[in-house]
N, C-alpha and C positions, 0 to 999 in steps of 0.2 A: 471469565478468564480462560484462555486457551494457550497451551504450550504446543509448539510445533517444531519438528526437527526434520531435516532433509539432508540426504547425501547424494551428490552427483559425482559419478565415477567417470573419469576421462583419462585416456592414455596419452592424449595429445596436450591438453591444456592443464592437466592436473586435477585431482579430485577436490571437490568443494564441499565443505560442511556448513550448513546454515541452521540457525536456531532462531525462533521467534517467541516472544511473549505478546499475546494479543489481549488487550483490555477493552471492554465495551460496556457502556451504561446507557440505558434508556431513562429519560426524565420527561414524562409526559409525551409530547410529540417530537421531542428532540432526542438525538442519539449522539453520543460522543465516543470516539474510538481512538486508541493509541496502539501502535505496533512497534515494539523494539526489535530490531533485526541485527543479528551478528553473523557475519559470514567469514569463513577462513579457508584459504587455499592451502591444502596439505603440503604440496611440493615446495612452495615458496615460503610458507609461514606467514604470508601477508593476510590481512583481514580488513573488514569494514564494519564499522559500528554505525548503523543507519536507523531511520525511523519513517513511519507514515502515521499521519494523524488526520482526523476529520471530525466535522460536526455536521449533522443533517437535520432537516425538519420535514416531517410528514405532512404533505399537503392533502393527500388522500391515502387510503390503505394501500394503493398500488403505485404511488408517486412520491418521491422524495427529492428535495434540492439540498445542496450542501456546499461546503468548502473543504478542500483537502490540502494537506501540506505533506511534502516528502523531502528527505534530505539525507545527508551523510555527515555525521559528526567527525568522522575520520578525514573525509575529503573536503569539508567546509562547503558542501553543496546544499542549497536550500531553495525550494520552489513552493508555490501556492497557486490555487485556482479553483474554479467552480466544478461542480459535478451534478449529474442528474441520474436518478435511478428509477427504474420501472420494474414492477413485479406483476407477472401474469400468473395464471393458475398452474402452468407447467414449465415456465421459463422466466428468467429475469435478465435484465440488462443494465449496464452502467456506462455512462459516457462522461468523460471528464478531461480537463486540460489543466496543466500546471505551467506556470511561467517562472523562469529563473529569477532569483532575487539578488544574485551577485555574479561576478565574472567567472566563478568556478562552475557555474551551473548552466546547462543547456538553456537556450532562449525559451523554448516551449516544448512540451510533450503532450500529445493527445492519445488517450487510451479508451478503448472500447472493450468491455468484458461482457460475455454472454454466458449465462449459467443455466444448468438444468438440474434442479434438486432431485435427489433420489434417495 
């Protein structure tokens, strides 16, 4: 379990406060994760209650395949799609795409994340 808090200060768009609860569990070669996200804009008082969730399977110590879902309970947005993760000795990468499940959600989003653990 991980608790995460972030503040973004903006004089133009308004300050944003974000909090997350991140839960993750390894079961053999499978990993299941759930992130609960709450975001609030200070100036307007509006907020968003969102989530990301996924399950992955370790094909090799350096390669995982999985399925991710993300959405907004507040906005009624829901999407799901495949993901591929690679872990090197000094760097890791994740490539994924999600596809909207309803009219409130973008048709598709593609994401590439590159990380350097330290």
